[in-house]
C-alpha positions as CSV (number, residue, x, y, z in Angstrom):
1,M,5.6,65.4,24.3
2,S,2.5,64.0,26.1
3,S,2.5,60.8,28.1
4,L,0.6,59.1,25.2
5,G,3.4,60.0,22.8
6,I,6.0,58.7,25.2
7,R,4.1,55.4,25.6
8,T,3.7,55.1,21.8
9,G,7.4,55.7,21.2
10,S,8.3,53.1,23.8
11,L,6.0,50.6,22.0
12,V,7.7,51.3,18.7
13,I,11.1,50.8,20.2
14,F,10.0,47.6,21.9
15,T,8.6,46.3,18.7
16,V,11.8,47.0,16.7
17,A,13.9,45.5,19.4
18,T,11.7,42.4,19.4
19,L,12.2,42.0,15.6
20,L,15.9,42.5,15.8
21,S,16.3,40.0,18.6
22,G,14.6,37.3,16.5
23,C,12.1,36.1,19.0
24,G,9.8,33.2,18.1
25,I,6.6,35.1,17.0
26,V,7.0,34.3,13.3
27,P,3.7,33.2,11.8
28,G,3.6,29.8,10.1
29,Q,5.7,26.7,10.5
30,R,9.4,26.4,11.0
31,M,11.8,23.7,12.0
32,I,13.1,24.1,15.6
33,T,16.5,22.6,16.4
34,P,16.7,20.5,18.4
35,A,13.4,19.0,17.3
36,A,10.9,17.9,20.0
37,I,7.4,16.6,20.1
38,Q,4.9,17.1,22.9
39,D,4.1,14.0,24.9
40,T,0.6,13.9,26.4
41,G,0.9,10.3,27.6
42,G,-2.2,9.5,25.6
43,D,-4.4,11.9,27.5
44,Y,-5.1,14.8,25.1
45,S,-7.4,16.6,27.6
46,T,-4.5,17.7,29.6
47,E,-1.4,19.8,28.9
48,P,1.7,17.9,27.6
49,S,3.6,16.5,30.5
50,Q,7.0,16.5,28.7
51,Q,8.8,16.9,25.4
52,Q,10.3,14.0,23.6
53,Q,13.5,14.9,21.9
54,I,13.9,13.8,18.2
55,Q,17.3,13.2,16.7
56,I,17.9,14.9,13.3
57,T,20.1,12.9,11.0
58,D,22.0,14.5,8.1
59,I,21.6,13.1,4.7
60,N,25.1,12.3,3.5
61,L,27.0,9.7,1.6
62,A,27.6,7.6,4.8
63,L,23.8,7.5,5.5
64,L,23.0,6.6,1.9
65,R,25.6,3.7,1.9
66,K,24.1,2.4,5.2
67,M,20.5,2.5,3.7
68,N,21.6,0.9,0.5
69,T,23.4,-1.9,2.3
70,A,20.4,-2.5,4.5
71,Q,18.1,-2.6,1.5
72,T,20.4,-4.9,-0.5
73,S,20.9,-7.3,2.4
74,A,17.2,-7.4,3.3
75,Q,15.7,-10.9,2.7
76,I,12.3,-11.7,1.5
77,A,10.0,-12.4,4.4
78,P,9.7,-16.1,5.3
79,A,5.9,-15.8,5.1
80,T,6.1,-14.5,1.6
81,L,8.6,-17.2,0.6
82,A,6.1,-19.8,1.9
83,L,3.6,-18.7,-0.7
84,F,5.9,-20.0,-3.5
85,G,5.4,-23.6,-4.6
86,K,4.3,-26.0,-7.4
87,P,0.7,-26.1,-8.5
88,T,-1.5,-28.9,-7.2
89,A,-4.4,-30.7,-8.9
90,Y,-7.8,-29.2,-8.7
91,K,-9.9,-30.4,-5.7
92,V,-13.6,-30.6,-6.4
93,G,-16.2,-29.3,-4.1
94,P,-20.0,-28.6,-3.6
95,G,-21.5,-27.0,-6.7
96,D,-19.0,-28.6,-9.2
97,V,-20.5,-30.9,-11.8
98,L,-18.7,-34.2,-12.8
99,Q,-19.0,-36.1,-16.0
100,I,-18.5,-39.8,-15.5
101,V,-18.3,-42.3,-18.3
102,V,-18.0,-46.1,-18.0
103,W,-16.9,-47.4,-21.4
104,D,-18.6,-50.3,-23.2
105,H,-21.6,-50.1,-20.8
106,P,-24.3,-48.2,-22.6
107,E,-26.8,-49.1,-19.9
108,L,-25.0,-46.4,-17.8
109,A,-25.3,-43.8,-20.5
110,A,-28.5,-42.5,-18.9
111,A,-26.6,-41.9,-15.8
112,L,-24.8,-39.0,-17.3
113,G,-27.1,-36.8,-15.3
114,Q,-29.0,-33.6,-16.1
115,P,-28.1,-29.9,-15.7
116,A,-28.0,-29.0,-12.1
117,Q,-31.0,-27.0,-10.9
118,N,-31.2,-23.9,-8.7
119,T,-27.5,-23.2,-8.9
120,K,-25.7,-19.9,-8.6
121,T,-24.3,-19.9,-12.1
122,T,-25.8,-20.8,-15.5
123,D,-22.9,-22.7,-17.0
124,A,-23.9,-26.0,-15.5
125,A,-23.2,-28.9,-17.9
126,P,-25.0,-32.3,-17.8
127,G,-23.4,-34.5,-15.2
128,F,-23.4,-35.3,-11.5
129,L,-23.8,-32.3,-9.2
130,I,-21.8,-32.5,-6.0
131,D,-24.2,-31.7,-3.3
132,E,-23.7,-29.5,-0.2
133,S,-22.3,-32.5,1.7
134,G,-19.7,-33.1,-1.0
135,D,-21.3,-36.4,-2.2
136,I,-22.6,-37.8,-5.5
137,Q,-24.7,-40.8,-6.4
138,F,-23.6,-43.2,-9.1
139,P,-25.2,-46.5,-10.2
140,Y,-23.7,-49.6,-8.6
141,A,-21.2,-47.4,-6.7
142,G,-23.7,-45.9,-4.3
143,N,-23.0,-42.7,-2.3
144,L,-19.5,-41.4,-3.0
145,H,-17.9,-38.6,-1.0
146,V,-15.8,-36.6,-3.5
147,A,-15.3,-33.2,-2.0
148,G,-11.7,-32.3,-1.5
149,K,-10.5,-35.0,-3.9
150,D,-8.9,-34.6,-7.3
151,V,-10.2,-36.3,-10.5
152,A,-7.6,-39.1,-10.4
153,S,-8.6,-40.1,-6.8
154,I,-12.3,-40.1,-7.7
155,Q,-11.7,-42.2,-10.8
156,K,-9.7,-44.7,-8.8
157,E,-12.4,-45.0,-6.2
158,L,-15.1,-45.5,-8.8
159,H,-13.1,-48.2,-10.5
160,K,-12.7,-50.0,-7.2
161,R,-16.4,-50.0,-6.5
162,L,-17.6,-50.8,-10.0
163,S,-15.1,-53.8,-10.1
164,N,-17.5,-55.6,-7.8
165,V,-20.1,-55.5,-10.6
166,Y,-18.2,-55.3,-13.9
167,Q,-15.0,-57.0,-15.0
168,K,-12.2,-54.6,-15.5
169,P,-14.4,-51.5,-16.0
170,E,-12.8,-48.5,-17.7
171,V,-13.9,-45.3,-16.0
172,T,-13.3,-41.7,-17.1
173,V,-14.0,-38.8,-14.8
174,R,-13.8,-35.1,-15.7
175,V,-15.1,-31.9,-14.3
176,A,-17.8,-30.6,-16.6
177,S,-18.4,-27.3,-14.7
178,F,-16.1,-25.5,-12.2
179,R,-18.3,-23.6,-9.8
180,N,-17.1,-24.3,-6.3
181,A,-13.8,-22.5,-5.9
182,Q,-13.3,-18.8,-6.5
183,V,-10.8,-16.2,-5.9
184,Y,-11.3,-12.4,-5.7
185,V,-9.3,-9.6,-7.1
186,D,-9.9,-6.1,-5.8
187,G,-8.3,-2.6,-5.9
188,E,-6.4,-1.1,-8.8
189,V,-7.1,-3.6,-11.6
190,R,-9.2,-2.8,-14.6
191,T,-12.0,-5.3,-13.9
192,P,-12.1,-6.4,-10.3
193,G,-14.3,-9.2,-9.2
194,A,-14.6,-12.9,-8.6
195,Q,-12.8,-15.5,-10.8
196,S,-13.4,-19.2,-10.8
197,L,-10.6,-21.7,-10.3
198,N,-10.4,-24.6,-12.7
199,D,-8.0,-27.4,-13.6
200,I,-5.5,-24.9,-14.9
201,P,-3.6,-23.6,-11.9
202,M,-4.1,-19.9,-11.3
203,S,-1.1,-17.9,-10.3
204,L,-0.8,-14.4,-8.8
205,T,0.1,-12.9,-12.2
206,S,-2.7,-14.7,-14.0
207,V,-5.4,-13.5,-11.7
208,I,-4.2,-9.9,-12.2
209,N,-4.1,-10.4,-15.9
210,Q,-7.6,-11.9,-16.0
211,G,-8.7,-8.9,-14.1
212,G,-7.5,-6.7,-17.0
213,G,-4.0,-6.0,-15.6
214,F,-2.9,-3.2,-13.3
215,S,-4.7,0.1,-13.7
216,P,-2.7,3.3,-14.2
217,A,-3.1,4.2,-10.5
218,A,-1.8,0.8,-9.3
219,D,1.1,0.5,-6.9
220,R,2.8,-2.7,-7.9
221,S,5.0,-2.6,-4.7
222,R,1.9,-3.0,-2.5
223,V,0.0,-6.1,-3.5
224,E,-1.7,-8.0,-0.7
225,L,-2.7,-11.6,-0.7
226,I,-5.3,-12.4,2.0
227,R,-5.6,-16.1,2.8
228,N,-7.4,-17.6,5.8
229,G,-7.6,-14.3,7.5
230,V,-3.8,-13.6,7.1
231,T,-2.5,-10.8,5.0
232,Y,0.7,-11.3,3.0
233,P,2.3,-8.1,1.6
234,I,3.9,-8.7,-1.8
235,N,6.2,-6.3,-3.7
236,V,5.9,-7.6,-7.3
237,D,8.7,-5.5,-8.7
238,D,11.1,-6.3,-5.8
239,L,10.4,-10.1,-6.3
240,I,11.3,-9.8,-9.9
241,K,14.4,-7.8,-9.1
242,R,15.5,-10.5,-6.7
243,G,15.0,-13.3,-9.3
244,R,11.7,-14.7,-7.9
245,N,8.8,-15.1,-10.3
246,P,5.4,-14.0,-8.9
247,S,3.9,-16.6,-11.3
248,D,5.2,-19.2,-8.9
249,I,2.7,-18.0,-6.3
250,Y,-0.5,-20.1,-6.8
251,L,-3.8,-19.2,-5.4
252,Q,-6.2,-21.2,-3.4
253,A,-10.0,-21.2,-3.1
254,G,-11.2,-18.1,-1.1
255,D,-8.0,-16.1,-1.6
256,I,-8.3,-12.3,-2.0
257,V,-5.8,-10.3,-4.0
258,R,-5.9,-6.6,-3.4
259,V,-3.8,-4.1,-5.4
260,A,-3.2,-0.8,-3.5
261,S,-3.5,2.6,-5.1
262,R,-0.5,4.9,-5.4
263,E,-2.7,7.6,-3.8
264,D,-2.5,5.6,-0.5
265,S,1.3,5.9,-0.6
266,G,1.6,9.7,-1.2
267,V,4.3,11.9,0.2
268,Y,3.4,15.4,1.5
269,V,5.6,18.3,0.3
270,M,5.1,21.4,2.4
271,G,6.7,24.7,3.2
272,E,8.5,27.1,0.8
273,V,8.0,25.3,-2.5
274,N,6.2,26.6,-5.5
275,K,3.4,24.0,-5.5
276,P,2.9,22.3,-2.1
277,A,1.2,19.0,-2.9
278,T,0.8,15.3,-2.2
279,I,3.2,13.5,-4.5
280,Q,2.4,10.0,-5.6
281,P,5.2,7.4,-6.0
282,M,6.0,5.8,-9.4
283,R,4.1,2.6,-10.4
284,N,6.9,0.5,-8.9
285,G,6.4,2.3,-5.6
286,S,9.7,4.2,-5.7
287,L,10.0,8.0,-5.1
288,T,13.2,9.9,-4.3
289,L,13.5,13.2,-2.5
290,A,14.7,14.9,-5.7
291,Q,11.6,13.7,-7.5
292,A,9.3,15.0,-4.8
293,I,11.0,18.4,-4.8
294,S,10.8,18.5,-8.6
295,D,7.2,17.5,-8.8
296,S,6.3,20.3,-6.3
297,G,7.8,22.9,-8.5
298,S,11.2,23.1,-6.8
299,F,12.1,25.7,-4.1
300,D,10.5,29.1,-4.0
301,S,13.4,31.3,-5.0
302,N,11.9,34.3,-3.1
303,T,11.1,32.7,0.2
304,S,12.8,29.4,0.7
305,A,16.0,28.5,2.7
306,P,17.3,25.4,0.8
307,R,19.6,24.6,3.6
308,Q,16.5,23.9,5.7
309,L,15.3,20.8,3.8
310,F,13.8,18.2,6.1
311,V,12.1,14.8,5.8
312,I,9.9,13.8,8.7
313,R,9.2,10.0,8.8
314,N,6.7,8.4,11.2
315,S,8.6,5.1,11.6
316,T,7.5,2.1,13.5
317,S,9.6,3.2,16.5
318,E,8.2,5.3,19.3
319,A,9.5,8.6,17.9
320,P,9.4,10.0,14.4
321,E,12.6,10.1,12.3
322,V,13.8,13.4,10.9
323,Y,16.4,13.8,8.2
324,H,18.1,17.0,7.1
325,L,19.7,18.0,3.8
326,D,21.5,21.3,3.1
327,A,20.4,21.8,-0.5
328,T,22.1,25.1,-1.0
329,S,24.3,23.7,-3.7
330,P,22.7,22.0,-6.7
331,V,25.2,19.2,-6.2
332,S,23.3,18.2,-3.1
333,M,20.5,17.0,-5.4
334,V,22.8,14.0,-6.1
335,L,22.2,13.0,-2.5
336,A,18.5,13.8,-2.8
337,N,18.2,11.6,-5.9
338,Q,19.5,8.6,-4.0
339,F,17.4,9.2,-0.8
340,E,14.3,7.0,-1.1
341,L,11.1,8.3,0.4
342,Q,8.5,6.1,2.1
343,P,4.7,6.3,2.1
344,K,3.3,9.2,4.2
345,D,6.7,10.9,4.5
346,V,6.6,14.7,5.0
347,V,9.1,16.8,3.1
348,Y,9.4,20.3,4.6
349,V,11.3,23.3,3.1
350,G,12.0,26.1,5.7
351,Q,11.8,29.8,5.1
352,G,14.7,32.3,5.0
353,G,15.5,34.7,7.8
354,L,14.6,37.8,5.8
355,V,11.2,36.2,4.9
356,R,10.5,35.6,8.6
357,F,11.4,39.2,9.4
358,N,9.1,40.5,6.6
359,R,6.2,38.3,7.8
360,V,6.6,39.5,11.4
361,L,6.8,43.1,10.2
362,N,3.6,42.7,8.1
363,L,1.9,41.1,11.1
364,L,2.7,44.0,13.4
365,L,2.7,46.9,10.9
366,P,-1.0,47.7,11.3
367,A,-0.6,48.1,15.1
368,I,2.6,50.2,14.6
369,N,0.8,52.5,12.2
370,A,-2.1,52.9,14.6
371,A,0.2,53.7,17.4
372,V,2.2,56.3,15.4
373,T,-1.0,57.9,14.2
374,G,-2.3,58.1,17.8
375,A,1.0,59.7,18.9
376,V,0.8,62.3,16.1
377,L,-2.8,63.2,17.0
378,A,-1.9,63.5,20.7
379,K,0.6,66.2,20.1
């Protein structure tokens, strides 16, 4: 045999030995135990300085009990509890129109006022427009600052001033047009936009209902109330489950209510499943590991290794959390059905050993065939 044939034979023997020894040249992804992540120290222009070890936690009954206990004992955030309260009277402001009547004094009938001009809406009724300074002008009462006051307070102040001119005047004050205070609803409601506040207190549920209700893509577990630059997360279904009525959260002028989309809370299912995909949670925000596997078409019976089922979670801690479930037995789906996934979780199903062997073989087969052909031609 020529030297070329000897070298070719050595290459084939080395290739087979490599395959049988199970070295790490398998194409694609696979979970390495123990798990680690490269730590660049924030400088991605250099090579990783070290590896950060990640603990892999088995999904078992003990873990599920611990998680259920933590979820049950979790309290509603104090900031969210502070949103609950009783409705308050409407406070008027610039742009509102007041209707003021002094009974038994027809000479003041002409003081009912005219429709406000150059205003931002067209529903202005006859009355007294509150100017940009929050003031109105009324005969015999002079300039009256009313912004930030309710109707009862304004009526009391007018009665006090008019008593200097009339004996026991009877004064009636009402808001003819509500145009100062608005709230905004955005996101996954059927008709987002601005809504005007009036003398009927507006709650969280009423603003969503007036916006047409939740859309089919809405995530009711991720509603945000933005007030004075502070964002308050609200899980509507969880509040109801805990006996707190979201209707007891009343809105204030300038509040923004945003309903998140379920697409923003998707879970990524990757690896050896029939339909790798991004799975959206249910409308109440819940999604279990079993549901995610089922929605992705279940395990690929030809390539998957069900004992290599992992959930990678990027928690608020420095290192991600990795959970492992041996799903070889269908009974393990009982555990998977109780394991709640969180937004942006990654569910990964590993590949079987024979599949890895076949993929390496397919990767090297063209080179082996070329080498063998060269050896034959060299004889």
